N, C-alpha and C positions, 0 to 999 in steps of 0.2 A: 822336267822341275830343272831350275838350269845352275851346269851342271858349268864348272869354271876349273882347266886342269891348266898349268903354270909350263910352258915347253922350255926345255933345256936348250933347244935352240934356237938363237939368241940372231938380233940383225949385225950384222958383220962391219957398221959404223962405228954402236956404240953397247954396244954384248946388255940391255934394255932384255927382262925380260918382255916375255910375248903372252898371254892369257886368253885361251883360248875357251870360246862360248859354244857350247849348244844348249839342244831344249831337248826333255825325253821320259817318257813317269809312262811306268805302267796300272796298263789299264779290263777291272774285273771284269772281263759282259757277262758271267753269273748276278755277285752283287753288287757290280757300277762302282765299288772300292777305285778308286785315284792311292799309288802309291811311285817315291821315288826309283824305289830294287822291287826288284823282285823279289817280294816271301821266301824265306826261306825256307822248302818244301812244297813251294806253290807250284799246284795242279799245272803248267805251266797252255796246258787246251783249254785256257777260263781267264788265260794272259792272254792281254794284250802287248805290242808294244809302239807303244804308240809317239812319231816322229813333232819335236813343235819344231817352234819358225822363232825368232827373238825384231820381236818390233823394238829400232833406238825410236824412243822420248825426244817425241824434238822434230823432229823428221819424217816419221811415221817412215821410215825406210824397215823391209821386209829383207832379210840374214834368216839363211841353215845354219849356218858355220857366220863366230865375231872372229879378227879378234886383232885385241886392240892390245898396247903394250900396258904393263904396268900403270898403277898410276891414271890409268885418261881417265877420261870427267862422263866418256859414258854411260848410261844408262839405257836397260835394255824393259821392256812388256814380253812375255814370252805369253803366243797367237797361235793357233790352229786352227784350222781352216774350216767354215762352216760346213754342214751338211748337202747346203741348199752348191756349195763349191764343187764339193765333188763332180760329178761331170764333165764342168766347161775344164777341172785339169785333166780330168780321163780326157778328153779332144785336146788342150794343147799337149800332152806326149806325142799323145797322134804324130802333130801334127812335126815336133820338133826332129823327126827318125825322116822324114821327109827335107827338114831347113837345114839337121844338121847333118849328113851322111860323104858329106866337102868335111875331114876332120883336116887340120893344123891351117885353117885360110890366114892365120895368120904368121908373124913372122917368127922364129921359135926368137924368143926370151936367152943375153948373155947381161952377165952384172958386171959387168965392166960397161955400157950403155949403158946413157942414162935417158928415160923415162918423161913425155910433161902425162900426167890428170888430160888420160882418153886413153890413152894407147897401149892397145890391145900387144898382146905377142902365145904366143904358147910355148907352156913349159910342162911336162910331165906326161904331156896326154891333156891336158887338160889349157883351155884355155880362160888368159889374166887380161884384168882391164885396172891401168894401174889410178892410184889411189887420191896421186897430189904426185906437183911438177917436182924437178929435178929428184925424180928417182932411181937411183941410182945405186948397186952392191942389194938389194933385199929380192933376198928369195918371194917368189910367187904362194908358195906353200908356207909362206908362216909369216910376212911383214912387209906394208905396204901392197896392199893387190889385193883387184876379188876377184874371183868366179865368176864368168862370165856364164850362166849358167844352162846352159843346157834347154834351155824349152823356150816356146812362144811365154810371153808375156801377156797373163789377159787383165782387163781392165778391167773386171766384176765379177772377178773374187775375196773375195767376206773375205777376213779374219775375225774372231773372235778369243776375247780369254779363258776363260776355263770356267771362269762362272759367269761370263757370261754365255759357254754352253748353258750349265747349269740350268741355269733363267729366262732360256727359250723354252 
């Protein structure tokens, strides 16, 4: 279930509220029940916490976490990896340890520098890419930057909504 958290941290420029969107649900391996929160008194050995992804409607881009400003027009569909994709992800993760053995490949972020769309920086031990031109004063983990995913992206990974997974 898509969770929306209002961040009290805001853009330094204009103090707008940031909405952080994530996807998480709980799945009962015995009864196949799905819940947005772990039920009270539930046997935790019977429940698995699944992390979903957010597919941006219209562009079909996949995100683990989305940072939007309040009243942003973007909508997202919650999607999960198909069972056939798990072996592809495992292969990608194995490659990522080799590909990202050298950390801090990009310059350190400075809040006084102006960045162009696509510029990459290192901040908080992670790599970030600017989402737009004239990006200045926006902290990478708050707004205006996308996390550079630390694994090799595979094109043969398939995504499905919960309804699609249930009908497969």
